[in-house]
ChimeraX commands (.cxc) that place a marker at each C-alpha (Angstrom):
marker #1 position -21.92,-1.98,-22.89 radius 0.5
marker #1 position -18.93,-1.99,-20.53 radius 0.5
marker #1 position -16.60,-4.93,-19.97 radius 0.5
marker #1 position -18.07,-5.34,-16.47 radius 0.5
marker #1 position -21.53,-5.59,-18.02 radius 0.5
marker #1 position -20.24,-8.21,-20.46 radius 0.5
marker #1 position -18.75,-10.13,-17.54 radius 0.5
marker #1 position -22.06,-10.02,-15.70 radius 0.5
marker #1 position -23.97,-11.18,-18.80 radius 0.5
marker #1 position -21.57,-14.06,-19.32 radius 0.5
marker #1 position -22.08,-15.18,-15.71 radius 0.5
marker #1 position -25.83,-15.26,-16.26 radius 0.5
marker #1 position -25.36,-17.08,-19.57 radius 0.5
marker #1 position -22.71,-19.41,-18.09 radius 0.5
marker #1 position -20.36,-18.49,-20.94 radius 0.5
marker #1 position -16.83,-18.98,-19.60 radius 0.5
marker #1 position -15.09,-17.91,-22.83 radius 0.5
marker #1 position -17.08,-14.65,-23.03 radius 0.5
marker #1 position -16.29,-13.90,-19.39 radius 0.5
marker #1 position -12.57,-14.53,-19.90 radius 0.5
marker #1 position -12.58,-12.31,-22.99 radius 0.5
marker #1 position -14.35,-9.43,-21.21 radius 0.5
marker #1 position -12.04,-9.79,-18.20 radius 0.5
marker #1 position -8.94,-9.72,-20.44 radius 0.5
marker #1 position -10.25,-6.64,-22.30 radius 0.5
marker #1 position -10.86,-4.81,-19.02 radius 0.5
marker #1 position -7.38,-5.64,-17.72 radius 0.5
marker #1 position -5.78,-4.51,-21.02 radius 0.5
marker #1 position -7.66,-1.20,-20.84 radius 0.5
marker #1 position -6.60,-0.65,-17.24 radius 0.5
marker #1 position -2.99,-1.53,-18.05 radius 0.5
marker #1 position -2.95,0.78,-21.08 radius 0.5
marker #1 position -4.35,3.66,-19.02 radius 0.5
marker #1 position -1.75,3.05,-16.33 radius 0.5
marker #1 position 1.11,3.02,-18.85 radius 0.5
marker #1 position -0.14,6.23,-20.52 radius 0.5
marker #1 position -0.33,7.99,-17.14 radius 0.5
marker #1 position 3.17,6.85,-16.18 radius 0.5
marker #1 position 4.65,7.83,-19.55 radius 0.5
marker #1 position 3.00,11.25,-19.25 radius 0.5
marker #1 position 4.61,11.76,-15.85 radius 0.5
marker #1 position 8.01,10.75,-17.25 radius 0.5
marker #1 position 7.64,13.06,-20.29 radius 0.5
marker #1 position 6.82,15.97,-17.98 radius 0.5
marker #1 position 9.98,15.23,-16.00 radius 0.5
marker #1 position 11.99,15.21,-19.24 radius 0.5
marker #1 position 10.65,18.64,-20.18 radius 0.5
marker #1 position 11.53,19.95,-16.73 radius 0.5
marker #1 position 15.11,18.67,-16.89 radius 0.5
marker #1 position 16.75,18.44,-20.31 radius 0.5
marker #1 position 19.95,17.02,-18.80 radius 0.5
marker #1 position 18.41,13.70,-17.81 radius 0.5
marker #1 position 19.98,10.77,-19.72 radius 0.5
marker #1 position 18.53,7.55,-21.14 radius 0.5
marker #1 position 19.74,5.40,-18.24 radius 0.5
marker #1 position 17.89,7.62,-15.79 radius 0.5
marker #1 position 14.73,7.36,-17.88 radius 0.5
marker #1 position 14.97,3.55,-17.93 radius 0.5
marker #1 position 15.47,3.49,-14.17 radius 0.5
marker #1 position 12.42,5.72,-13.70 radius 0.5
marker #1 position 10.28,3.43,-15.89 radius 0.5
marker #1 position 11.42,0.37,-13.94 radius 0.5
marker #1 position 10.65,2.09,-10.65 radius 0.5
marker #1 position 7.16,3.01,-11.85 radius 0.5
marker #1 position 6.53,-0.59,-12.91 radius 0.5
marker #1 position 7.49,-1.99,-9.54 radius 0.5
marker #1 position 6.27,0.69,-7.14 radius 0.5
marker #1 position 2.87,-0.94,-6.55 radius 0.5
marker #1 position 4.30,-4.33,-5.54 radius 0.5
marker #1 position 4.43,-4.52,-1.76 radius 0.5
marker #1 position 7.54,-6.23,-0.32 radius 0.5
marker #1 position 6.68,-9.68,1.00 radius 0.5
marker #1 position 9.03,-9.20,3.94 radius 0.5
marker #1 position 6.88,-6.34,5.20 radius 0.5
marker #1 position 3.62,-8.27,4.94 radius 0.5
marker #1 position 4.74,-11.68,6.16 radius 0.5
marker #1 position 2.91,-12.76,9.32 radius 0.5
marker #1 position 0.35,-9.94,9.21 radius 0.5
marker #1 position -3.32,-10.91,9.54 radius 0.5
marker #1 position -5.55,-9.95,6.62 radius 0.5
marker #1 position -8.87,-8.08,7.00 radius 0.5
marker #1 position -10.67,-8.34,3.62 radius 0.5
marker #1 position -13.99,-6.82,2.54 radius 0.5
marker #1 position -16.95,-9.16,2.25 radius 0.5
marker #1 position -19.68,-9.28,-0.39 radius 0.5
marker #1 position -23.12,-10.45,0.73 radius 0.5
marker #1 position -25.55,-11.52,-2.00 radius 0.5
marker #1 position -29.33,-11.75,-1.96 radius 0.5
marker #1 position -29.30,-15.48,-2.77 radius 0.5
marker #1 position -26.86,-18.37,-2.45 radius 0.5
marker #1 position -27.20,-18.82,-6.23 radius 0.5
marker #1 position -25.80,-15.33,-6.80 radius 0.5
marker #1 position -22.99,-16.03,-4.35 radius 0.5
marker #1 position -22.07,-19.25,-6.16 radius 0.5
marker #1 position -22.08,-17.50,-9.54 radius 0.5
marker #1 position -19.83,-14.78,-8.10 radius 0.5
marker #1 position -17.44,-17.45,-6.78 radius 0.5
marker #1 position -17.30,-19.00,-10.25 radius 0.5
marker #1 position -16.52,-15.57,-11.72 radius 0.5
marker #1 position -13.66,-15.14,-9.23 radius 0.5
marker #1 position -12.14,-18.42,-10.36 radius 0.5
marker #1 position -12.44,-17.33,-14.00 radius 0.5
marker #1 position -10.53,-14.17,-13.01 radius 0.5
marker #1 position -7.71,-16.36,-11.77 radius 0.5
marker #1 position -8.37,-15.96,-8.05 radius 0.5
marker #1 position -7.18,-19.14,-6.34 radius 0.5
marker #1 position -9.55,-21.23,-4.26 radius 0.5
marker #1 position -7.57,-20.67,-1.05 radius 0.5
marker #1 position -7.99,-16.88,-1.51 radius 0.5
marker #1 position -11.79,-17.15,-1.50 radius 0.5
marker #1 position -13.79,-17.51,1.72 radius 0.5
marker #1 position -17.46,-18.52,1.39 radius 0.5
marker #1 position -19.89,-18.35,4.32 radius 0.5
marker #1 position -23.47,-18.81,3.15 radius 0.5
marker #1 position -24.33,-15.82,0.97 radius 0.5
marker #1 position -21.16,-13.88,1.93 radius 0.5
marker #1 position -17.87,-14.13,0.02 radius 0.5
marker #1 position -14.54,-12.59,1.05 radius 0.5
marker #1 position -11.50,-12.29,-1.23 radius 0.5
marker #1 position -7.99,-12.42,0.22 radius 0.5
marker #1 position -5.58,-10.75,-2.22 radius 0.5
marker #1 position -2.54,-8.93,-0.83 radius 0.5
marker #1 position -0.28,-6.61,-2.78 radius 0.5
marker #1 position -0.60,-3.50,-4.94 radius 0.5
marker #1 position -0.37,-5.61,-8.12 radius 0.5
marker #1 position -3.88,-6.93,-7.33 radius 0.5
marker #1 position -5.50,-3.50,-7.10 radius 0.5
marker #1 position -7.14,-3.50,-10.55 radius 0.5
marker #1 position -8.49,-7.01,-9.99 radius 0.5
marker #1 position -9.92,-5.98,-6.60 radius 0.5
marker #1 position -11.60,-2.93,-8.17 radius 0.5
marker #1 position -13.16,-5.14,-10.86 radius 0.5
marker #1 position -14.32,-7.63,-8.23 radius 0.5
marker #1 position -15.96,-4.81,-6.26 radius 0.5
marker #1 position -17.67,-3.39,-9.37 radius 0.5
marker #1 position -18.93,-6.83,-10.38 radius 0.5
marker #1 position -20.32,-7.40,-6.87 radius 0.5
marker #1 position -22.12,-4.02,-7.03 radius 0.5
marker #1 position -23.62,-4.90,-10.43 radius 0.5
marker #1 position -24.86,-8.19,-8.93 radius 0.5
marker #1 position -26.60,-6.12,-6.20 radius 0.5
marker #1 position -24.38,-7.43,-3.41 radius 0.5
marker #1 position -23.94,-5.41,-0.23 radius 0.5
marker #1 position -20.31,-4.65,0.51 radius 0.5
marker #1 position -19.24,-5.21,4.10 radius 0.5
marker #1 position -16.15,-3.10,4.67 radius 0.5
marker #1 position -13.95,-4.54,7.37 radius 0.5
marker #1 position -14.20,-2.84,10.77 radius 0.5
marker #1 position -11.21,-0.50,10.62 radius 0.5
marker #1 position -11.02,0.07,14.38 radius 0.5
marker #1 position -11.33,-3.68,14.94 radius 0.5
marker #1 position -8.42,-4.18,12.56 radius 0.5
marker #1 position -6.40,-1.44,14.31 radius 0.5
marker #1 position -7.02,-2.96,17.74 radius 0.5
marker #1 position -5.98,-6.35,16.33 radius 0.5
marker #1 position -2.81,-4.76,14.93 radius 0.5
marker #1 position -2.04,-3.20,18.32 radius 0.5
marker #1 position -2.14,-6.62,19.99 radius 0.5
marker #1 position -0.15,-8.41,17.28 radius 0.5
marker #1 position 3.54,-8.70,16.52 radius 0.5
marker #1 position 3.38,-8.06,12.77 radius 0.5
marker #1 position 0.31,-5.87,12.42 radius 0.5
marker #1 position -2.58,-6.49,10.00 radius 0.5
marker #1 position -3.44,-5.91,6.35 radius 0.5
marker #1 position -6.64,-3.91,5.93 radius 0.5
marker #1 position -8.52,-3.37,2.66 radius 0.5
marker #1 position -9.58,0.26,2.22 radius 0.5
marker #1 position -12.78,1.39,0.49 radius 0.5
marker #1 position -10.85,2.16,-2.72 radius 0.5
marker #1 position -9.61,-1.49,-2.77 radius 0.5
marker #1 position -6.04,-0.61,-1.77 radius 0.5
marker #1 position -4.40,-2.63,1.00 radius 0.5
marker #1 position -2.78,-0.87,3.95 radius 0.5
marker #1 position -0.33,-2.44,6.41 radius 0.5
marker #1 position -1.27,-1.27,9.92 radius 0.5
marker #1 position 1.76,-1.55,12.18 radius 0.5
marker #1 position 1.43,-2.18,15.95 radius 0.5
marker #1 position 3.12,1.11,16.89 radius 0.5
marker #1 position 0.87,3.08,14.52 radius 0.5
marker #1 position -2.21,1.33,15.88 radius 0.5
marker #1 position -1.30,2.43,19.41 radius 0.5
marker #1 position -1.21,6.12,18.42 radius 0.5
marker #1 position -4.54,5.91,16.58 radius 0.5
marker #1 position -6.31,4.09,19.42 radius 0.5
marker #1 position -5.15,6.66,21.98 radius 0.5
marker #1 position -6.69,9.51,19.98 radius 0.5
marker #1 position -9.80,7.59,18.86 radius 0.5
marker #1 position -10.81,6.58,22.37 radius 0.5
marker #1 position -10.61,10.18,23.62 radius 0.5
marker #1 position -13.11,11.46,21.04 radius 0.5
marker #1 position -16.88,11.67,21.34 radius 0.5
marker #1 position -19.08,9.36,19.25 radius 0.5
marker #1 position -19.55,11.71,16.29 radius 0.5
marker #1 position -15.85,12.48,15.99 radius 0.5
marker #1 position -14.97,8.79,16.30 radius 0.5
marker #1 position -17.21,8.12,13.30 radius 0.5
marker #1 position -15.46,10.84,11.27 radius 0.5
marker #1 position -12.05,9.47,12.24 radius 0.5
marker #1 position -13.01,5.91,11.27 radius 0.5
marker #1 position -14.35,7.08,7.91 radius 0.5
marker #1 position -11.08,8.88,7.15 radius 0.5
marker #1 position -9.02,5.88,8.22 radius 0.5
marker #1 position -10.88,3.56,5.86 radius 0.5
marker #1 position -11.23,5.74,2.73 radius 0.5
marker #1 position -7.84,5.92,0.99 radius 0.5
marker #1 position -4.15,5.45,1.75 radius 0.5
marker #1 position -3.71,9.23,1.70 radius 0.5
marker #1 position -6.52,9.85,4.19 radius 0.5
marker #1 position -5.25,7.01,6.43 radius 0.5
marker #1 position -1.77,8.55,6.66 radius 0.5
marker #1 position -3.20,12.02,7.26 radius 0.5
marker #1 position -5.01,10.65,10.31 radius 0.5
marker #1 position -1.95,8.67,11.40 radius 0.5
marker #1 position 0.32,11.74,11.18 radius 0.5
marker #1 position -2.23,13.75,13.18 radius 0.5
marker #1 position -2.39,11.04,15.86 radius 0.5
marker #1 position 1.40,10.74,16.05 radius 0.5
marker #1 position 1.68,14.50,16.65 radius 0.5
marker #1 position -0.93,14.42,19.41 radius 0.5
marker #1 position 0.50,11.45,21.34 radius 0.5
marker link #1:1,2 radius 0.2
marker link #1:2,3 radius 0.2
marker link #1:3,4 radius 0.2
marker link #1:4,5 radius 0.2
marker link #1:5,6 radius 0.2
marker link #1:6,7 radius 0.2
marker link #1:7,8 radius 0.2
marker link #1:8,9 radius 0.2
marker link #1:9,10 radius 0.2
marker link #1:10,11 radius 0.2
marker link #1:11,12 radius 0.2
marker link #1:12,13 radius 0.2
marker link #1:13,14 radius 0.2
marker link #1:14,15 radius 0.2
marker link #1:15,16 radius 0.2
marker link #1:16,17 radius 0.2
marker link #1:17,18 radius 0.2
marker link #1:18,19 radius 0.2
marker link #1:19,20 radius 0.2
marker link #1:20,21 radius 0.2
marker link #1:21,22 radius 0.2
marker link #1:22,23 radius 0.2
marker link #1:23,24 radius 0.2
marker link #1:24,25 radius 0.2
marker link #1:25,26 radius 0.2
marker link #1:26,27 radius 0.2
marker link #1:27,28 radius 0.2
marker link #1:28,29 radius 0.2
marker link #1:29,30 radius 0.2
marker link #1:30,31 radius 0.2
marker link #1:31,32 radius 0.2
marker link #1:32,33 radius 0.2
marker link #1:33,34 radius 0.2
marker link #1:34,35 radius 0.2
marker link #1:35,36 radius 0.2
marker link #1:36,37 radius 0.2
marker link #1:37,38 radius 0.2
marker link #1:38,39 radius 0.2
marker link #1:39,40 radius 0.2
marker link #1:40,41 radius 0.2
marker link #1:41,42 radius 0.2
marker link #1:42,43 radius 0.2
marker link #1:43,44 radius 0.2
marker link #1:44,45 radius 0.2
marker link #1:45,46 radius 0.2
marker link #1:46,47 radius 0.2
marker link #1:47,48 radius 0.2
marker link #1:48,49 radius 0.2
marker link #1:49,50 radius 0.2
marker link #1:50,51 radius 0.2
marker link #1:51,52 radius 0.2
marker link #1:52,53 radius 0.2
marker link #1:53,54 radius 0.2
marker link #1:54,55 radius 0.2
marker link #1:55,56 radius 0.2
marker link #1:56,57 radius 0.2
marker link #1:57,58 radius 0.2
marker link #1:58,59 radius 0.2
marker link #1:59,60 radius 0.2
marker link #1:60,61 radius 0.2
marker link #1:61,62 radius 0.2
marker link #1:62,63 radius 0.2
marker link #1:63,64 radius 0.2
marker link #1:64,65 radius 0.2
marker link #1:65,66 radius 0.2
marker link #1:66,67 radius 0.2
marker link #1:67,68 radius 0.2
marker link #1:68,69 radius 0.2
marker link #1:69,70 radius 0.2
marker link #1:70,71 radius 0.2
marker link #1:71,72 radius 0.2
marker link #1:72,73 radius 0.2
marker link #1:73,74 radius 0.2
marker link #1:74,75 radius 0.2
marker link #1:75,76 radius 0.2
marker link #1:76,77 radius 0.2
marker link #1:77,78 radius 0.2
marker link #1:78,79 radius 0.2
marker link #1:79,80 radius 0.2
marker link #1:80,81 radius 0.2
marker link #1:81,82 radius 0.2
marker link #1:82,83 radius 0.2
marker link #1:83,84 radius 0.2
marker link #1:84,85 radius 0.2
marker link #1:85,86 radius 0.2
marker link #1:86,87 radius 0.2
marker link #1:87,88 radius 0.2
marker link #1:88,89 radius 0.2
marker link #1:89,90 radius 0.2
marker link #1:90,91 radius 0.2
marker link #1:91,92 radius 0.2
marker link #1:92,93 radius 0.2
marker link #1:93,94 radius 0.2
marker link #1:94,95 radius 0.2
marker link #1:95,96 radius 0.2
marker link #1:96,97 radius 0.2
marker link #1:97,98 radius 0.2
marker link #1:98,99 radius 0.2
marker link #1:99,100 radius 0.2
marker link #1:100,101 radius 0.2
marker link #1:101,102 radius 0.2
marker link #1:102,103 radius 0.2
marker link #1:103,104 radius 0.2
marker link #1:104,105 radius 0.2
marker link #1:105,106 radius 0.2
marker link #1:106,107 radius 0.2
marker link #1:107,108 radius 0.2
marker link #1:108,109 radius 0.2
marker link #1:109,110 radius 0.2
marker link #1:110,111 radius 0.2
marker link #1:111,112 radius 0.2
marker link #1:112,113 radius 0.2
marker link #1:113,114 radius 0.2
marker link #1:114,115 radius 0.2
marker link #1:115,116 radius 0.2
marker link #1:116,117 radius 0.2
marker link #1:117,118 radius 0.2
marker link #1:118,119 radius 0.2
marker link #1:119,120 radius 0.2
marker link #1:120,121 radius 0.2
marker link #1:121,122 radius 0.2
marker link #1:122,123 radius 0.2
marker link #1:123,124 radius 0.2
marker link #1:124,125 radius 0.2
marker link #1:125,126 radius 0.2
marker link #1:126,127 radius 0.2
marker link #1:127,128 radius 0.2
marker link #1:128,129 radius 0.2
marker link #1:129,130 radius 0.2
marker link #1:130,131 radius 0.2
marker link #1:131,132 radius 0.2
marker link #1:132,133 radius 0.2
marker link #1:133,134 radius 0.2
marker link #1:134,135 radius 0.2
marker link #1:135,136 radius 0.2
marker link #1:136,137 radius 0.2
marker link #1:137,138 radius 0.2
marker link #1:138,139 radius 0.2
marker link #1:139,140 radius 0.2
marker link #1:140,141 radius 0.2
marker link #1:141,142 radius 0.2
marker link #1:142,143 radius 0.2
marker link #1:143,144 radius 0.2
marker link #1:144,145 radius 0.2
marker link #1:145,146 radius 0.2
marker link #1:146,147 radius 0.2
marker link #1:147,148 radius 0.2
marker link #1:148,149 radius 0.2
marker link #1:149,150 radius 0.2
marker link #1:150,151 radius 0.2
marker link #1:151,152 radius 0.2
marker link #1:152,153 radius 0.2
marker link #1:153,154 radius 0.2
marker link #1:154,155 radius 0.2
marker link #1:155,156 radius 0.2
marker link #1:156,157 radius 0.2
marker link #1:157,158 radius 0.2
marker link #1:158,159 radius 0.2
marker link #1:159,160 radius 0.2
marker link #1:160,161 radius 0.2
marker link #1:161,162 radius 0.2
marker link #1:162,163 radius 0.2
marker link #1:163,164 radius 0.2
marker link #1:164,165 radius 0.2
marker link #1:165,166 radius 0.2
marker link #1:166,167 radius 0.2
marker link #1:167,168 radius 0.2
marker link #1:168,169 radius 0.2
marker link #1:169,170 radius 0.2
marker link #1:170,171 radius 0.2
marker link #1:171,172 radius 0.2
marker link #1:172,173 radius 0.2
marker link #1:173,174 radius 0.2
marker link #1:174,175 radius 0.2
marker link #1:175,176 radius 0.2
marker link #1:176,177 radius 0.2
marker link #1:177,178 radius 0.2
marker link #1:178,179 radius 0.2
marker link #1:179,180 radius 0.2
marker link #1:180,181 radius 0.2
marker link #1:181,182 radius 0.2
marker link #1:182,183 radius 0.2
marker link #1:183,184 radius 0.2
marker link #1:184,185 radius 0.2
marker link #1:185,186 radius 0.2
marker link #1:186,187 radius 0.2
marker link #1:187,188 radius 0.2
marker link #1:188,189 radius 0.2
marker link #1:189,190 radius 0.2
marker link #1:190,191 radius 0.2
marker link #1:191,192 radius 0.2
marker link #1:192,193 radius 0.2
marker link #1:193,194 radius 0.2
marker link #1:194,195 radius 0.2
marker link #1:195,196 radius 0.2
marker link #1:196,197 radius 0.2
marker link #1:197,198 radius 0.2
marker link #1:198,199 radius 0.2
marker link #1:199,200 radius 0.2
marker link #1:200,201 radius 0.2
marker link #1:201,202 radius 0.2
marker link #1:202,203 radius 0.2
marker link #1:203,204 radius 0.2
marker link #1:204,205 radius 0.2
marker link #1:205,206 radius 0.2
marker link #1:206,207 radius 0.2
marker link #1:207,208 radius 0.2
marker link #1:208,209 radius 0.2
marker link #1:209,210 radius 0.2
marker link #1:210,211 radius 0.2
marker link #1:211,212 radius 0.2
marker link #1:212,213 radius 0.2
marker link #1:213,214 radius 0.2
marker link #1:214,215 radius 0.2
marker link #1:215,216 radius 0.2
marker link #1:216,217 radius 0.2
marker link #1:217,218 radius 0.2
marker link #1:218,219 radius 0.2
marker link #1:219,220 radius 0.2
view
C-alpha cells in the first residue's frame, strides 16, 4: 500500500495523525530519491575530472540544492494560473481541502468554488507537494482541469509582468509578455489541428514549452 493510498485511507477514516505520518513518509522518500540522483550526478562529474577540489564539490552541492527555488523578483506581480480539481461531491471536495491543510497548504493558497478546488503554490520547491496533491486528487476520482494555456499566454501578452502557469507535470512556468507575443503570432496562423498540437506541447513540460518557444522565436 503506497503512502498516497495511506493518505487517502486516513482522509476517509478522519485520522489526522495517520495522514500526517503518510505525508511525511512520502516527502522523505521523494527527498531521499532527489538527493541520491544529485549525488550520482556529482560522482559522475568527479570521475570525469579528477582535478576538481572539495570546494568545487561543495559549491556544486549547494547549487543543486537551490536550483529549483525560483527567484521571487522574477515572479513578483505575475498572475497565477493554477490547475483545478473537480470532485463528484461537495463532501469529497471538503475532505480534499482538509487534506491540503494537513499537508501544510495555507488557507489563502486554496480556492474553493463548489466542488472545484484550486491550489496556488508558486516555486520549484513546491513541486513534490503539487505532484502529491495531483495524485491524491486522481485517487479521489477528481477530474483535473488544466488551465487554458493559450488563455494564460494571451493574459501574459497583455500584462506587465507575465503570468505563472502550472504545466501538466506540476511544474510552474513563468510566461513573459515578449515570449507570449511570439507564441500567439505563430499559434493564430495555424489551422485547428496544428493549434491543438501546439497547445499540448506548450502545456506538457518545461522542456516542451521552451522547444515551442524557441521555434516561435525563430519564425517571428
